C-alpha positions in Angstrom: 118.7 87.7 99.6 114.9 87.9 100.2 112.2 86.6 97.9 111.4 90.2 97.0 108.1 90.8 95.1 107.6 93.4 92.4 104.9 95.5 90.8 104.8 96.0 87.0 104.5 99.7 86.2 102.4 101.0 83.2 105.6 101.3 81.2 106.4 97.6 81.6 109.3 98.2 84.1 109.3 96.3 87.5 109.6 98.1 90.9 110.4 96.1 94.1 107.5 96.3 96.5 109.6 97.1 99.5 112.3 99.7 99.5 114.4 101.8 101.9 113.1 105.3 102.5 115.8 107.8 103.5 113.7 110.8 104.6 115.5 112.8 107.4 118.6 110.6 107.2 121.6 112.9 107.2 123.8 112.8 104.2 126.7 111.4 106.2 124.6 108.6 107.5 122.8 107.7 104.2 125.7 105.7 102.8 125.7 103.4 105.8 121.9 102.9 105.8 121.9 102.1 102.1 124.7 99.7 102.5 122.9 97.9 105.4 119.7 97.8 103.3 121.4 96.3 100.3 123.2 93.8 102.5 119.8 92.8 103.9 118.3 92.2 100.5 116.7 95.5 99.5 117.0 96.4 95.9 115.1 99.7 96.0 116.1 103.0 97.5 113.9 106.1 97.6 115.5 109.6 98.1 114.7 113.2 97.1 116.5 116.4 96.4 115.0 118.1 99.4 116.3 115.3 101.7 119.8 116.6 101.0 121.3 113.1 101.1 121.6 112.1 97.4 125.4 112.1 97.7 125.3 109.7 100.6 122.8 107.5 98.8 125.0 107.4 95.7 128.0 106.6 97.9 126.2 103.7 99.5 125.3 102.3 96.1 128.8 102.4 94.9 130.4 101.0 98.1 127.9 98.1 98.2 129.5 96.3 95.3 126.1 95.5 93.9 125.6 96.1 90.2 123.8 99.3 89.4 121.3 97.6 87.2 120.2 95.5 90.2 119.1 98.4 92.3 116.0 100.5 91.7 116.7 104.2 92.5 114.1 106.9 92.9 114.6 110.6 93.5 112.3 113.6 93.4 112.1 117.1 92.1 111.5 119.8 94.8 108.8 122.4 94.4 110.9 125.5 93.8 112.5 123.8 90.8 109.2 123.2 89.0 108.9 124.6 85.4 110.3 123.0 82.2 113.8 124.5 82.1 114.4 124.5 85.9 113.3 120.9 86.1 115.9 119.8 83.5 118.6 121.6 85.4 117.5 120.2 88.8 117.5 116.7 87.4 121.1 117.1 86.1 122.1 118.3 89.6 120.4 115.3 91.3 122.2 112.9 88.9 125.5 114.6 89.7 125.0 114.2 93.4 123.9 110.6 93.1 126.9 109.9 90.7 124.5 108.1 88.3 123.9 108.2 84.6 120.1 107.6 85.1 117.6 107.0 87.8 114.9 104.3 87.7 112.1 106.6 88.8 111.9 110.4 88.9 108.9 112.0 90.8 107.4 115.4 91.0 107.5 115.7 94.8 104.3 117.8 95.3 101.9 119.3 92.8 102.3 122.7 94.5 99.0 123.9 92.8 99.6 127.5 93.8 102.6 127.6 91.5 100.6 126.0 88.6 103.7 124.7 87.0 103.3 120.9 87.4 102.1 120.5 83.8 105.2 122.2 82.3 107.2 120.2 84.8 105.6 117.0 83.6 106.5 117.9 80.0 110.1 118.0 81.1 109.7 114.7 82.8 108.4 113.2 79.5 111.5 114.5 77.8 113.8 112.9 80.4 112.1 109.6 80.0 112.5 109.8 76.2 116.2 110.5 76.7 116.4 107.4 78.9 117.9 109.3 81.9 114.7 108.9 83.9 113.7 105.3 83.1 110.2 105.7 84.6 108.5 109.0 85.6 105.8 109.6 88.2 104.4 111.9 90.8 104.0 112.2 94.5 101.2 113.7 96.6 99.0 114.2 93.5 95.2 114.1 93.7 93.2 112.3 90.9 92.4 115.7 89.5 96.1 116.6 89.2 96.8 113.3 87.5 93.9 113.8 85.1 95.2 117.2 84.1 98.7 116.0 83.2 97.3 113.1 81.3 94.9 115.4 79.4 97.6 117.9 78.5 100.5 115.5 77.6 98.9 112.1 76.9 101.3 110.5 79.4 100.1 108.9 82.6 102.5 108.7 85.6 103.9 105.3 86.3 103.3 105.8 90.1 101.9 108.2 92.6 103.7 108.2 96.0 101.2 109.3 98.8 100.8 109.2 102.5 99.2 105.8 103.2 99.0 103.6 106.2 96.3 101.6 108.0 94.8 104.7 109.6 94.8 106.6 106.3 94.1 104.1 103.6 93.2 106.5 100.7 90.8 104.0 99.1 89.2 106.4 96.7 92.6 107.6 95.4 93.9 104.1 95.1 90.8 103.2 93.0 91.5 106.2 90.8 95.0 105.1 90.4 93.9 101.6 89.4 91.5 103.0 86.8 94.3 105.0 85.2 97.0 102.3 85.4 99.0 104.2 88.0 100.8 102.2 90.8 100.4 103.4 94.4 103.4 103.8 96.7 103.1 104.5 100.4 105.1 107.0 102.3 104.9 107.2 106.1 103.8 103.5 105.9 104.0 103.0 109.7 101.9 106.1 110.4 105.0 107.8 112.0 105.3 104.9 114.4 101.9 105.6 116.0 100.5 102.4 114.7 103.1 100.2 116.4 101.2 100.3 119.6 97.8 99.7 118.1 96.1 96.7 119.9 94.6 95.3 116.7 98.0 95.2 115.0 99.6 93.9 118.2 97.2 91.0 118.3 97.9 90.1 114.6 101.6 90.4 115.2 101.4 87.9 118.1 99.4 85.5 116.0 102.2 85.3 113.4 105.1 85.7 115.7 106.0 89.0 114.0 106.7 92.6 115.0 103.9 95.2 114.5 106.1 96.9 111.9 106.4 93.6 109.9 102.6 93.2 110.0 102.0 96.7 108.7 104.6 96.4 105.9 103.0 93.0 105.0 99.6 94.8 104.9 101.0 97.2 102.3 102.4 94.3 100.3 99.2 92.3 100.4 97.3 95.3 99.2 99.4 95.6 96.1 101.2 98.7 97.3 104.9 99.7 97.0 106.2 100.7 100.5 109.4 102.5 101.7 109.9 102.1 105.5 112.8 104.2 106.8 115.4 103.2 109.4 119.0 103.7 110.1 119.2 100.8 112.6 120.7 97.7 111.0 118.4 95.2 112.9 115.3 97.2 111.9 116.4 97.6 108.3 116.7 93.8 108.2 113.4 93.2 110.0 111.5 95.5 107.7 112.2 93.4 104.6 111.7 90.0 106.3 108.0 90.0 105.3 108.0 87.7 102.3 107.5 84.4 104.1 104.0 85.0 105.5 100.7 86.5 104.4 97.9 88.1 106.3 94.6 86.1 106.1 91.3 87.6 105.1 90.2 88.1 108.7 93.4 90.1 109.5 93.1 92.2 106.4 89.4 93.0 107.3 90.5 93.9 110.9 93.2 96.3 109.5 90.8 97.7 107.0 88.6 98.8 109.9 91.4 101.0 111.3 90.9 103.6 108.5 90.0 107.0 110.0 88.7 110.2 108.5 91.3 112.1 110.6 94.1 109.7 109.9 96.3 112.0 107.8 99.6 113.0 109.5 101.3 115.0 106.8 100.3 118.0 104.7 97.2 118.0 102.5 98.3 118.4 98.8 95.4 120.7 98.1 96.4 123.2 100.8 100.1 122.8 101.2 101.9 126.1 100.5 105.5 125.1 100.2 
Protein backbone atom coordinates (compact mmCIF):
# COMPACT_ATOMS: atom_id res chain seq x y z
CA UNK A 1 0.00 0.00 0.00
CA UNK A 2 1.33 3.45 -0.90
CA UNK A 3 1.41 6.49 1.39
CA UNK A 4 -1.40 8.04 -0.63
CA UNK A 5 -2.13 11.73 -0.06
CA UNK A 6 -5.60 13.23 -0.16
CA UNK A 7 -7.36 16.52 -0.87
CA UNK A 8 -10.24 17.71 1.33
CA UNK A 9 -13.23 18.71 -0.79
CA UNK A 10 -15.53 21.60 0.13
CA UNK A 11 -18.09 19.13 1.51
CA UNK A 12 -15.51 17.73 3.94
CA UNK A 13 -14.94 14.46 2.07
CA UNK A 14 -11.45 13.26 1.14
CA UNK A 15 -10.35 12.34 -2.39
CA UNK A 16 -7.07 10.49 -3.04
CA UNK A 17 -4.74 12.68 -5.09
CA UNK A 18 -3.74 9.95 -7.54
CA UNK A 19 -6.35 7.78 -9.22
CA UNK A 20 -6.65 5.47 -12.21
CA UNK A 21 -8.22 7.00 -15.31
CA UNK A 22 -9.93 4.51 -17.61
CA UNK A 23 -10.65 6.65 -20.69
CA UNK A 24 -10.52 4.49 -23.86
CA UNK A 25 -10.03 1.26 -21.90
CA UNK A 26 -12.46 -1.28 -23.37
CA UNK A 27 -15.09 -2.66 -21.02
CA UNK A 28 -13.60 -6.14 -21.20
CA UNK A 29 -10.17 -4.82 -20.15
CA UNK A 30 -11.36 -2.42 -17.46
CA UNK A 31 -11.79 -5.04 -14.71
CA UNK A 32 -8.20 -6.18 -15.12
CA UNK A 33 -6.83 -2.63 -15.11
CA UNK A 34 -8.84 -1.72 -12.01
CA UNK A 35 -7.71 -4.90 -10.29
CA UNK A 36 -4.05 -4.16 -11.02
CA UNK A 37 -4.46 -0.59 -9.80
CA UNK A 38 -6.06 -1.61 -6.52
CA UNK A 39 -3.34 -4.22 -6.02
CA UNK A 40 -0.72 -1.49 -6.55
CA UNK A 41 -2.29 0.74 -3.90
CA UNK A 42 -4.70 2.97 -5.82
CA UNK A 43 -7.89 3.78 -3.95
CA UNK A 44 -9.46 6.05 -6.58
CA UNK A 45 -10.93 5.11 -9.98
CA UNK A 46 -12.36 7.58 -12.50
CA UNK A 47 -14.77 6.46 -15.24
CA UNK A 48 -17.68 7.96 -17.23
CA UNK A 49 -20.84 6.82 -18.96
CA UNK A 50 -19.39 7.75 -22.37
CA UNK A 51 -16.36 5.50 -21.78
CA UNK A 52 -18.70 2.48 -21.96
CA UNK A 53 -16.67 0.61 -19.35
CA UNK A 54 -18.64 1.16 -16.13
CA UNK A 55 -19.53 -2.55 -16.01
CA UNK A 56 -15.88 -3.53 -16.23
CA UNK A 57 -14.92 -1.00 -13.57
CA UNK A 58 -17.60 -2.34 -11.25
CA UNK A 59 -16.44 -5.91 -11.85
CA UNK A 60 -12.86 -4.95 -11.05
CA UNK A 61 -13.97 -3.38 -7.79
CA UNK A 62 -15.94 -6.44 -6.74
CA UNK A 63 -13.26 -8.94 -7.76
CA UNK A 64 -10.52 -7.05 -5.91
CA UNK A 65 -11.75 -8.08 -2.48
CA UNK A 66 -11.18 -4.52 -1.24
CA UNK A 67 -14.00 -3.04 0.80
CA UNK A 68 -16.22 -0.69 -1.19
CA UNK A 69 -15.84 2.11 1.38
CA UNK A 70 -12.08 2.07 0.84
CA UNK A 71 -12.25 2.99 -2.87
CA UNK A 72 -13.25 6.43 -4.21
CA UNK A 73 -15.30 5.94 -7.39
CA UNK A 74 -16.11 8.72 -9.86
CA UNK A 75 -18.35 8.59 -12.91
CA UNK A 76 -19.76 11.27 -15.21
CA UNK A 77 -22.97 12.25 -16.97
CA UNK A 78 -22.73 12.49 -20.74
CA UNK A 79 -23.99 15.57 -22.58
CA UNK A 80 -27.04 14.07 -24.31
CA UNK A 81 -28.50 13.15 -20.91
CA UNK A 82 -28.42 16.66 -19.51
CA UNK A 83 -31.64 18.11 -18.07
CA UNK A 84 -33.22 17.38 -14.69
CA UNK A 85 -35.22 14.22 -15.39
CA UNK A 86 -32.81 12.71 -17.91
CA UNK A 87 -29.95 13.22 -15.47
CA UNK A 88 -31.73 11.24 -12.76
CA UNK A 89 -32.43 8.38 -15.18
CA UNK A 90 -28.87 8.38 -16.52
CA UNK A 91 -27.48 8.29 -12.99
CA UNK A 92 -29.58 5.24 -12.15
CA UNK A 93 -28.26 3.55 -15.29
CA UNK A 94 -24.64 4.31 -14.33
CA UNK A 95 -25.18 2.91 -10.84
CA UNK A 96 -26.71 -0.22 -12.32
CA UNK A 97 -23.78 -0.75 -14.69
CA UNK A 98 -21.29 -0.19 -11.88
CA UNK A 99 -23.24 -2.46 -9.56
CA UNK A 100 -23.05 0.13 -6.77
CA UNK A 101 -25.53 1.75 -4.40
CA UNK A 102 -23.69 5.10 -4.58
CA UNK A 103 -20.72 6.80 -6.21
CA UNK A 104 -18.25 8.97 -4.36
CA UNK A 105 -18.25 11.69 -7.01
CA UNK A 106 -20.60 12.42 -9.91
CA UNK A 107 -19.53 14.94 -12.54
CA UNK A 108 -21.24 16.82 -15.37
CA UNK A 109 -18.84 15.76 -18.12
CA UNK A 110 -19.02 18.96 -20.22
CA UNK A 111 -21.03 22.16 -19.81
CA UNK A 112 -22.32 21.81 -23.40
CA UNK A 113 -23.35 25.50 -23.40
CA UNK A 114 -25.24 25.21 -26.70
CA UNK A 115 -27.76 22.96 -24.92
CA UNK A 116 -28.02 25.41 -21.99
CA UNK A 117 -29.13 22.60 -19.68
CA UNK A 118 -26.26 22.48 -17.21
CA UNK A 119 -28.11 24.47 -14.51
CA UNK A 120 -31.11 22.12 -14.55
CA UNK A 121 -28.66 19.24 -14.62
CA UNK A 122 -26.88 20.66 -11.57
CA UNK A 123 -30.18 20.86 -9.72
CA UNK A 124 -30.58 17.12 -10.29
CA UNK A 125 -27.04 16.61 -9.01
CA UNK A 126 -27.93 18.50 -5.83
CA UNK A 127 -30.88 16.16 -5.32
CA UNK A 128 -28.64 13.10 -5.82
CA UNK A 129 -26.26 14.43 -3.20
CA UNK A 130 -29.14 15.08 -0.78
CA UNK A 131 -30.25 11.48 -1.31
CA UNK A 132 -26.72 10.27 -0.54
CA UNK A 133 -26.39 8.35 -3.79
CA UNK A 134 -23.80 10.78 -5.16
CA UNK A 135 -21.74 11.51 -2.07
CA UNK A 136 -19.97 14.47 -3.70
CA UNK A 137 -20.92 16.32 -6.87
CA UNK A 138 -18.81 18.27 -9.30
CA UNK A 139 -18.21 19.28 -12.87
CA UNK A 140 -15.74 18.69 -15.65
CA UNK A 141 -14.46 21.07 -18.35
CA UNK A 142 -16.37 24.02 -16.86
CA UNK A 143 -15.08 27.58 -17.10
CA UNK A 144 -15.21 29.97 -14.16
CA UNK A 145 -18.28 31.58 -15.74
CA UNK A 146 -20.11 28.25 -15.91
CA UNK A 147 -19.24 27.56 -12.28
CA UNK A 148 -20.43 31.00 -11.18
CA UNK A 149 -23.74 30.48 -12.93
CA UNK A 150 -24.56 27.20 -11.20
CA UNK A 151 -23.55 28.67 -7.84
CA UNK A 152 -25.69 31.76 -8.43
CA UNK A 153 -28.75 29.73 -9.44
CA UNK A 154 -28.53 26.93 -6.85
CA UNK A 155 -26.32 28.17 -4.02
CA UNK A 156 -24.23 24.99 -4.33
CA UNK A 157 -20.60 25.06 -5.45
CA UNK A 158 -19.13 22.00 -7.13
CA UNK A 159 -16.68 20.02 -5.05
CA UNK A 160 -14.30 19.69 -7.98
CA UNK A 161 -13.75 20.65 -11.62
CA UNK A 162 -11.91 18.09 -13.77
CA UNK A 163 -10.09 19.85 -16.60
CA UNK A 164 -7.31 19.26 -19.11
CA UNK A 165 -4.17 20.17 -17.21
CA UNK A 166 -0.50 19.28 -17.68
CA UNK A 167 2.84 21.14 -17.67
CA UNK A 168 2.25 22.55 -21.18
CA UNK A 169 -1.30 23.66 -20.33
CA UNK A 170 -1.30 24.70 -16.70
CA UNK A 171 -4.61 26.62 -16.52
CA UNK A 172 -3.34 28.99 -13.82
CA UNK A 173 -6.20 31.49 -14.10
CA UNK A 174 -8.84 28.76 -13.82
CA UNK A 175 -7.01 27.14 -10.91
CA UNK A 176 -6.99 30.50 -9.12
CA UNK A 177 -10.73 30.84 -9.78
CA UNK A 178 -11.28 27.38 -8.33
CA UNK A 179 -9.29 28.24 -5.20
CA UNK A 180 -11.31 31.43 -4.70
CA UNK A 181 -14.54 29.42 -4.85
CA UNK A 182 -13.37 26.46 -2.78
CA UNK A 183 -13.39 24.10 -5.78
CA UNK A 184 -10.71 21.39 -6.08
CA UNK A 185 -8.90 20.96 -9.39
CA UNK A 186 -8.49 17.57 -11.05
CA UNK A 187 -6.27 17.00 -14.08
CA UNK A 188 -7.21 14.93 -17.09
CA UNK A 189 -4.64 14.17 -19.80
CA UNK A 190 -2.05 14.76 -17.04
CA UNK A 191 0.87 13.55 -19.17
CA UNK A 192 -0.11 15.73 -22.14
CA UNK A 193 -1.09 12.65 -24.19
CA UNK A 194 2.43 11.34 -23.71
CA UNK A 195 4.04 14.22 -25.59
CA UNK A 196 5.74 15.49 -22.43
CA UNK A 197 7.56 12.23 -21.76
CA UNK A 198 10.28 13.26 -24.24
CA UNK A 199 10.62 16.83 -22.98
CA UNK A 200 14.31 17.58 -22.17
CA UNK A 201 13.47 19.61 -19.05
CA UNK A 202 11.43 16.76 -17.63
CA UNK A 203 14.05 14.21 -18.70
CA UNK A 204 16.73 16.16 -16.81
CA UNK A 205 14.60 16.32 -13.66
CA UNK A 206 13.77 12.61 -13.95
CA UNK A 207 17.48 11.76 -14.16
CA UNK A 208 18.18 13.91 -11.10
CA UNK A 209 15.72 11.90 -8.97
CA UNK A 210 16.27 8.53 -10.61
CA UNK A 211 12.64 8.53 -11.71
CA UNK A 212 10.74 8.17 -14.97
CA UNK A 213 9.41 11.25 -16.77
CA UNK A 214 5.84 10.08 -16.04
CA UNK A 215 6.59 9.91 -12.32
CA UNK A 216 8.04 13.42 -12.38
CA UNK A 217 4.95 14.80 -14.14
CA UNK A 218 2.55 13.03 -11.78
CA UNK A 219 4.56 14.32 -8.82
CA UNK A 220 4.31 17.83 -10.32
CA UNK A 221 0.51 17.52 -10.18
CA UNK A 222 0.65 16.30 -6.58
CA UNK A 223 3.04 19.06 -5.50
CA UNK A 224 0.70 21.63 -7.05
CA UNK A 225 -2.23 20.38 -4.95
CA UNK A 226 -4.03 18.79 -7.88
CA UNK A 227 -5.92 15.50 -8.17
CA UNK A 228 -4.52 13.47 -11.08
CA UNK A 229 -5.79 10.40 -12.95
CA UNK A 230 -3.12 8.86 -15.21
CA UNK A 231 -4.37 6.05 -17.43
CA UNK A 232 -2.66 2.76 -18.22
CA UNK A 233 -3.55 -0.88 -18.77
CA UNK A 234 0.05 -2.09 -18.36
CA UNK A 235 0.59 -3.49 -14.84
CA UNK A 236 4.17 -2.17 -14.57
CA UNK A 237 3.12 1.35 -15.59
CA UNK A 238 0.06 1.29 -13.35
CA UNK A 239 2.38 0.52 -10.43
CA UNK A 240 4.97 3.08 -11.57
CA UNK A 241 2.41 5.87 -11.83
CA UNK A 242 1.48 5.68 -8.15
CA UNK A 243 5.04 5.25 -6.85
CA UNK A 244 5.41 9.01 -6.40
CA UNK A 245 4.92 9.54 -2.69
CA UNK A 246 8.51 9.04 -1.54
CA UNK A 247 10.01 12.12 -3.23
CA UNK A 248 9.17 15.79 -3.85
CA UNK A 249 10.24 18.22 -6.53
CA UNK A 250 12.32 21.10 -5.21
CA UNK A 251 11.66 24.76 -5.85
CA UNK A 252 14.08 24.89 -8.79
CA UNK A 253 12.41 21.92 -10.51
CA UNK A 254 8.92 23.35 -9.97
CA UNK A 255 10.05 26.67 -11.48
CA UNK A 256 11.56 24.87 -14.48
CA UNK A 257 8.32 23.00 -15.07
CA UNK A 258 6.23 26.14 -14.58
CA UNK A 259 8.14 27.61 -17.53
CA UNK A 260 6.86 24.84 -19.81
CA UNK A 261 3.37 26.38 -19.90
CA UNK A 262 2.37 27.37 -23.44
CA UNK A 263 -0.47 29.41 -24.89
CA UNK A 264 -1.08 26.69 -27.49
CA UNK A 265 -0.69 23.80 -25.06
CA UNK A 266 -4.30 22.59 -25.13
CA UNK A 267 -4.68 19.15 -26.73
CA UNK A 268 -8.40 18.50 -26.20
CA UNK A 269 -11.56 20.44 -27.07
CA UNK A 270 -12.24 23.95 -25.81
CA UNK A 271 -15.32 23.85 -23.52
CA UNK A 272 -16.58 27.14 -24.97
CA UNK A 273 -16.64 25.87 -28.55
CA UNK A 274 -17.13 22.10 -28.22
CA UNK A 275 -20.32 21.09 -30.02
CA UNK A 276 -20.86 17.52 -28.77
